[in-house]
Backbone as XML, in Angstrom:
<?xml version="1.0"?>
<chain id="A" units="angstrom">
  <residue number="1" name="MET">
    <atom name="N" x="-9.581" y="13.244" z="-20.626"/>
    <atom name="CA" x="-8.524" y="12.715" z="-19.785"/>
    <atom name="C" x="-9.120" y="12.324" z="-18.427"/>
  </residue>
  <residue number="2" name="ILE">
    <atom name="N" x="-8.687" y="11.200" z="-17.925"/>
    <atom name="CA" x="-9.140" y="10.739" z="-16.614"/>
    <atom name="C" x="-8.107" y="11.146" z="-15.573"/>
  </residue>
  <residue number="3" name="LYS">
    <atom name="N" x="-8.569" y="11.787" z="-14.519"/>
    <atom name="CA" x="-7.683" y="12.250" z="-13.441"/>
    <atom name="C" x="-7.883" y="11.368" z="-12.219"/>
  </residue>
  <residue number="4" name="CYS">
    <atom name="N" x="-6.773" y="10.913" z="-11.655"/>
    <atom name="CA" x="-6.805" y="10.131" z="-10.421"/>
    <atom name="C" x="-6.498" y="11.064" z="-9.259"/>
  </residue>
  <residue number="5" name="ASN">
    <atom name="N" x="-7.363" y="11.097" z="-8.280"/>
    <atom name="CA" x="-7.224" y="11.994" z="-7.129"/>
    <atom name="C" x="-6.586" y="11.307" z="-5.918"/>
  </residue>
  <residue number="6" name="LEU">
    <atom name="N" x="-5.914" y="10.195" z="-6.138"/>
    <atom name="CA" x="-5.364" y="9.433" z="-5.013"/>
    <atom name="C" x="-4.376" y="10.259" z="-4.194"/>
  </residue>
  <residue number="7" name="SER">
    <atom name="N" x="-3.508" y="11.019" z="-4.832"/>
    <atom name="CA" x="-2.514" y="11.784" z="-4.064"/>
    <atom name="C" x="-3.193" y="12.820" z="-3.171"/>
  </residue>
  <residue number="8" name="ARG">
    <atom name="N" x="-4.215" y="13.500" z="-3.675"/>
    <atom name="CA" x="-4.932" y="14.494" z="-2.871"/>
    <atom name="C" x="-5.646" y="13.825" z="-1.699"/>
  </residue>
  <residue number="9" name="ILE">
    <atom name="N" x="-6.323" y="12.718" z="-1.970"/>
    <atom name="CA" x="-7.077" y="12.007" z="-0.933"/>
    <atom name="C" x="-6.135" y="11.482" z="0.151"/>
  </residue>
  <residue number="10" name="MET">
    <atom name="N" x="-5.026" y="10.877" z="-0.277"/>
    <atom name="CA" x="-4.064" y="10.368" z="0.705"/>
    <atom name="C" x="-3.465" y="11.507" z="1.518"/>
  </residue>
  <residue number="11" name="GLY">
    <atom name="N" x="-3.222" y="12.643" z="0.890"/>
    <atom name="CA" x="-2.698" y="13.804" z="1.609"/>
    <atom name="C" x="-3.674" y="14.297" z="2.660"/>
  </residue>
  <residue number="12" name="GLU">
    <atom name="N" x="-4.950" y="14.367" z="2.284"/>
    <atom name="CA" x="-5.974" y="14.813" z="3.228"/>
    <atom name="C" x="-6.090" y="13.880" z="4.414"/>
  </residue>
  <residue number="13" name="LYS">
    <atom name="N" x="-5.896" y="12.592" z="4.157"/>
    <atom name="CA" x="-6.009" y="11.591" z="5.223"/>
    <atom name="C" x="-4.659" y="11.299" z="5.882"/>
  </residue>
  <residue number="14" name="ARG">
    <atom name="N" x="-3.626" y="11.994" z="5.421"/>
    <atom name="CA" x="-2.270" y="11.844" z="5.950"/>
    <atom name="C" x="-1.796" y="10.385" z="5.905"/>
  </residue>
  <residue number="15" name="LEU">
    <atom name="N" x="-1.973" y="9.782" z="4.730"/>
    <atom name="CA" x="-1.561" y="8.398" z="4.531"/>
    <atom name="C" x="-0.331" y="8.344" z="3.639"/>
  </residue>
  <residue number="16" name="LYS">
    <atom name="N" x="0.532" y="7.391" z="3.909"/>
    <atom name="CA" x="1.722" y="7.168" z="3.093"/>
    <atom name="C" x="1.463" y="5.992" z="2.158"/>
  </residue>
  <residue number="17" name="ILE">
    <atom name="N" x="2.158" y="5.991" z="1.032"/>
    <atom name="CA" x="2.025" y="4.895" z="0.072"/>
    <atom name="C" x="2.315" y="3.563" z="0.747"/>
  </residue>
  <residue number="18" name="SER">
    <atom name="N" x="3.354" y="3.516" z="1.570"/>
    <atom name="CA" x="3.722" y="2.256" z="2.227"/>
    <atom name="C" x="2.613" y="1.776" z="3.162"/>
  </residue>
  <residue number="19" name="ASP">
    <atom name="N" x="1.942" y="2.698" z="3.852"/>
    <atom name="CA" x="0.845" y="2.321" z="4.755"/>
    <atom name="C" x="-0.332" y="1.749" z="3.967"/>
  </residue>
  <residue number="20" name="VAL">
    <atom name="N" x="-0.700" y="2.418" z="2.891"/>
    <atom name="CA" x="-1.833" y="1.953" z="2.073"/>
    <atom name="C" x="-1.516" y="0.590" z="1.480"/>
  </residue>
  <residue number="21" name="SER">
    <atom name="N" x="-0.309" y="0.431" z="0.985"/>
    <atom name="CA" x="0.101" y="-0.849" z="0.405"/>
    <atom name="C" x="0.032" y="-1.962" z="1.442"/>
  </residue>
  <residue number="22" name="ARG">
    <atom name="N" x="0.564" y="-1.704" z="2.620"/>
    <atom name="CA" x="0.557" y="-2.708" z="3.691"/>
    <atom name="C" x="-0.868" y="-3.056" z="4.124"/>
  </residue>
  <residue number="23" name="ASP">
    <atom name="N" x="-1.685" y="-2.033" z="4.320"/>
    <atom name="CA" x="-3.041" y="-2.247" z="4.828"/>
    <atom name="C" x="-3.969" y="-2.917" z="3.811"/>
  </residue>
  <residue number="24" name="THR">
    <atom name="N" x="-3.754" y="-2.638" z="2.524"/>
    <atom name="CA" x="-4.659" y="-3.161" z="1.488"/>
    <atom name="C" x="-4.101" y="-4.372" z="0.764"/>
  </residue>
  <residue number="25" name="GLU">
    <atom name="N" x="-2.802" y="-4.628" z="0.955"/>
    <atom name="CA" x="-2.096" y="-5.695" z="0.243"/>
    <atom name="C" x="-2.061" y="-5.448" z="-1.261"/>
  </residue>
  <residue number="26" name="ILE">
    <atom name="N" x="-2.188" y="-4.184" z="-1.666"/>
    <atom name="CA" x="-2.031" y="-3.800" z="-3.066"/>
    <atom name="C" x="-0.549" y="-3.527" z="-3.286"/>
  </residue>
  <residue number="27" name="ASN">
    <atom name="N" x="-0.029" y="-4.006" z="-4.417"/>
    <atom name="CA" x="1.369" y="-3.805" z="-4.749"/>
    <atom name="C" x="1.743" y="-2.328" z="-4.630"/>
  </residue>
  <residue number="28" name="ARG">
    <atom name="N" x="2.870" y="-2.071" z="-3.993"/>
    <atom name="CA" x="3.320" y="-0.686" z="-3.780"/>
    <atom name="C" x="3.501" y="0.053" z="-5.112"/>
  </residue>
  <residue number="29" name="GLY">
    <atom name="N" x="4.012" y="-0.646" z="-6.116"/>
    <atom name="CA" x="4.218" y="-0.037" z="-7.434"/>
    <atom name="C" x="2.918" y="0.431" z="-8.054"/>
  </residue>
  <residue number="30" name="THR">
    <atom name="N" x="1.865" y="-0.341" z="-7.878"/>
    <atom name="CA" x="0.551" y="0.033" z="-8.404"/>
    <atom name="C" x="0.057" y="1.309" z="-7.739"/>
  </residue>
  <residue number="31" name="ILE">
    <atom name="N" x="0.173" y="1.370" z="-6.434"/>
    <atom name="CA" x="-0.269" y="2.570" z="-5.710"/>
    <atom name="C" x="0.577" y="3.769" z="-6.108"/>
  </residue>
  <residue number="32" name="THR">
    <atom name="N" x="1.879" y="3.564" z="-6.247"/>
    <atom name="CA" x="2.773" y="4.654" z="-6.647"/>
    <atom name="C" x="2.390" y="5.192" z="-8.018"/>
  </residue>
  <residue number="33" name="ARG">
    <atom name="N" x="2.113" y="4.303" z="-8.967"/>
    <atom name="CA" x="1.714" y="4.743" z="-10.314"/>
    <atom name="C" x="0.389" y="5.488" z="-10.279"/>
  </residue>
  <residue number="34" name="MET">
    <atom name="N" x="-0.555" y="5.027" z="-9.486"/>
    <atom name="CA" x="-1.825" y="5.736" z="-9.357"/>
    <atom name="C" x="-1.609" y="7.091" z="-8.692"/>
  </residue>
  <residue number="35" name="TYR">
    <atom name="N" x="-0.797" y="7.114" z="-7.663"/>
    <atom name="CA" x="-0.499" y="8.340" z="-6.907"/>
    <atom name="C" x="0.131" y="9.397" z="-7.818"/>
  </residue>
  <residue number="36" name="ASN">
    <atom name="N" x="1.052" y="8.953" z="-8.677"/>
    <atom name="CA" x="1.755" y="9.861" z="-9.589"/>
    <atom name="C" x="1.033" y="10.051" z="-10.923"/>
  </residue>
  <residue number="37" name="GLU">
    <atom name="N" x="-0.123" y="9.437" z="-11.062"/>
    <atom name="CA" x="-0.937" y="9.503" z="-12.277"/>
    <atom name="C" x="-0.183" y="9.031" z="-13.519"/>
  </residue>
  <residue number="38" name="THR">
    <atom name="N" x="0.595" y="7.967" z="-13.352"/>
    <atom name="CA" x="1.293" y="7.379" z="-14.487"/>
    <atom name="C" x="0.730" y="5.999" z="-14.840"/>
  </residue>
  <residue number="39" name="ALA">
    <atom name="N" x="-0.249" y="5.534" z="-14.073"/>
    <atom name="CA" x="-0.855" y="4.224" z="-14.326"/>
    <atom name="C" x="-1.688" y="4.297" z="-15.603"/>
  </residue>
  <residue number="40" name="THR">
    <atom name="N" x="-1.510" y="3.304" z="-16.469"/>
    <atom name="CA" x="-2.312" y="3.241" z="-17.691"/>
    <atom name="C" x="-3.409" y="2.194" z="-17.586"/>
  </residue>
  <residue number="41" name="ARG">
    <atom name="N" x="-3.229" y="1.248" z="-16.669"/>
    <atom name="CA" x="-4.235" y="0.213" z="-16.439"/>
    <atom name="C" x="-4.286" y="-0.091" z="-14.938"/>
  </residue>
  <residue number="42" name="VAL">
    <atom name="N" x="-5.502" y="-0.187" z="-14.420"/>
    <atom name="CA" x="-5.683" y="-0.544" z="-13.018"/>
    <atom name="C" x="-6.827" y="-1.543" z="-12.952"/>
  </residue>
  <residue number="43" name="ASP">
    <atom name="N" x="-6.599" y="-2.660" z="-12.284"/>
    <atom name="CA" x="-7.642" y="-3.673" z="-12.129"/>
    <atom name="C" x="-8.810" y="-3.121" z="-11.324"/>
  </residue>
  <residue number="44" name="LEU">
    <atom name="N" x="-10.009" y="-3.528" z="-11.680"/>
    <atom name="CA" x="-11.195" y="-3.094" z="-10.955"/>
    <atom name="C" x="-11.148" y="-3.532" z="-9.498"/>
  </residue>
  <residue number="45" name="ASP">
    <atom name="N" x="-10.556" y="-4.688" z="-9.242"/>
    <atom name="CA" x="-10.416" y="-5.164" z="-7.857"/>
    <atom name="C" x="-9.597" y="-4.181" z="-7.024"/>
  </residue>
  <residue number="46" name="VAL">
    <atom name="N" x="-8.551" y="-3.629" z="-7.605"/>
    <atom name="CA" x="-7.698" y="-2.670" z="-6.905"/>
    <atom name="C" x="-8.491" y="-1.404" z="-6.590"/>
  </residue>
  <residue number="47" name="ILE">
    <atom name="N" x="-9.253" y="-0.927" z="-7.565"/>
    <atom name="CA" x="-10.065" y="0.278" z="-7.361"/>
    <atom name="C" x="-11.076" y="0.040" z="-6.248"/>
  </residue>
  <residue number="48" name="GLU">
    <atom name="N" x="-11.708" y="-1.122" z="-6.259"/>
    <atom name="CA" x="-12.696" y="-1.435" z="-5.228"/>
    <atom name="C" x="-12.065" y="-1.464" z="-3.839"/>
  </residue>
  <residue number="49" name="VAL">
    <atom name="N" x="-10.924" y="-2.136" z="-3.712"/>
    <atom name="CA" x="-10.244" y="-2.225" z="-2.418"/>
    <atom name="C" x="-9.847" y="-0.835" z="-1.927"/>
  </residue>
  <residue number="50" name="LEU">
    <atom name="N" x="-9.306" y="-0.007" z="-2.822"/>
    <atom name="CA" x="-8.909" y="1.352" z="-2.426"/>
    <atom name="C" x="-10.106" y="2.180" z="-1.982"/>
  </residue>
  <residue number="51" name="CYS">
    <atom name="N" x="-11.198" y="2.110" z="-2.730"/>
    <atom name="CA" x="-12.384" y="2.885" z="-2.371"/>
    <atom name="C" x="-12.925" y="2.461" z="-1.006"/>
  </residue>
  <residue number="52" name="ARG">
    <atom name="N" x="-12.960" y="1.175" z="-0.748"/>
    <atom name="CA" x="-13.439" y="0.694" z="0.548"/>
    <atom name="C" x="-12.480" y="1.106" z="1.673"/>
  </residue>
  <residue number="53" name="TYR">
    <atom name="N" x="-11.195" y="0.972" z="1.418"/>
    <atom name="CA" x="-10.191" y="1.330" z="2.426"/>
    <atom name="C" x="-10.236" y="2.825" z="2.753"/>
  </residue>
  <residue number="54" name="LEU">
    <atom name="N" x="-10.350" y="3.646" z="1.723"/>
    <atom name="CA" x="-10.358" y="5.096" z="1.912"/>
    <atom name="C" x="-11.746" y="5.636" z="2.269"/>
  </residue>
  <residue number="55" name="GLU">
    <atom name="N" x="-12.747" y="4.755" z="2.213"/>
    <atom name="CA" x="-14.135" y="5.117" z="2.494"/>
    <atom name="C" x="-14.607" y="6.253" z="1.582"/>
  </residue>
  <residue number="56" name="ILE">
    <atom name="N" x="-14.382" y="6.030" z="0.278"/>
    <atom name="CA" x="-14.790" y="7.009" z="-0.727"/>
    <atom name="C" x="-15.543" y="6.309" z="-1.845"/>
  </residue>
  <residue number="57" name="ASP">
    <atom name="N" x="-16.205" y="7.092" z="-2.667"/>
    <atom name="CA" x="-16.880" y="6.588" z="-3.852"/>
    <atom name="C" x="-15.897" y="6.645" z="-5.019"/>
  </residue>
  <residue number="58" name="ILE">
    <atom name="N" x="-16.105" y="5.811" z="-6.006"/>
    <atom name="CA" x="-15.202" y="5.779" z="-7.157"/>
    <atom name="C" x="-15.134" y="7.140" z="-7.847"/>
  </residue>
  <residue number="59" name="SER">
    <atom name="N" x="-16.222" y="7.902" z="-7.804"/>
    <atom name="CA" x="-16.228" y="9.224" z="-8.444"/>
    <atom name="C" x="-15.331" y="10.221" z="-7.703"/>
  </residue>
  <residue number="60" name="GLU">
    <atom name="N" x="-14.977" y="9.917" z="-6.472"/>
    <atom name="CA" x="-14.031" y="10.759" z="-5.742"/>
    <atom name="C" x="-12.594" y="10.399" z="-6.107"/>
  </residue>
  <residue number="61" name="LEU">
    <atom name="N" x="-12.385" y="9.135" z="-6.449"/>
    <atom name="CA" x="-11.049" y="8.662" z="-6.806"/>
    <atom name="C" x="-10.690" y="9.067" z="-8.237"/>
  </residue>
  <residue number="62" name="TYR">
    <atom name="N" x="-11.632" y="8.914" z="-9.150"/>
    <atom name="CA" x="-11.410" y="9.241" z="-10.558"/>
    <atom name="C" x="-12.423" y="10.246" z="-11.038"/>
  </residue>
  <residue number="63" name="GLU">
    <atom name="N" x="-11.982" y="11.148" z="-11.919"/>
    <atom name="CA" x="-12.902" y="12.080" z="-12.548"/>
    <atom name="C" x="-12.472" y="12.296" z="-13.990"/>
  </residue>
  <residue number="64" name="LEU">
    <atom name="N" x="-13.433" y="12.599" z="-14.822"/>
    <atom name="CA" x="-13.190" y="12.846" z="-16.227"/>
    <atom name="C" x="-12.994" y="14.342" z="-16.429"/>
  </residue>
  <residue number="65" name="LYS">
    <atom name="N" x="-11.821" y="14.716" z="-16.918"/>
    <atom name="CA" x="-11.478" y="16.130" z="-17.138"/>
    <atom name="C" x="-11.533" y="16.437" z="-18.627"/>
  </residue>
  <residue number="66" name="ASP">
    <atom name="N" x="-11.921" y="17.662" z="-18.956"/>
    <atom name="CA" x="-11.836" y="18.112" z="-20.335"/>
    <atom name="C" x="-10.357" y="18.325" z="-20.659"/>
  </residue>
  <residue number="67" name="HIS">
    <atom name="N" x="-10.007" y="18.106" z="-21.934"/>
    <atom name="CA" x="-8.600" y="18.260" z="-22.287"/>
    <atom name="C" x="-8.282" y="19.690" z="-22.158"/>
  </residue>
</chain>
């Protein structure tokens, strides 16, 4: 299972979904689905923009968990 750490990272940085959406121009629904870990598909462009915006590596955003 792949785990998205966006909610933890945003919490640590005290960011709101609306702020990230506005600043990155990523659709709010996409960020919400990633935040709630309900996203089944995410474009690589979105991942790249988020990683650059949050100043993190992709391995911090996503991790592979054992079932």
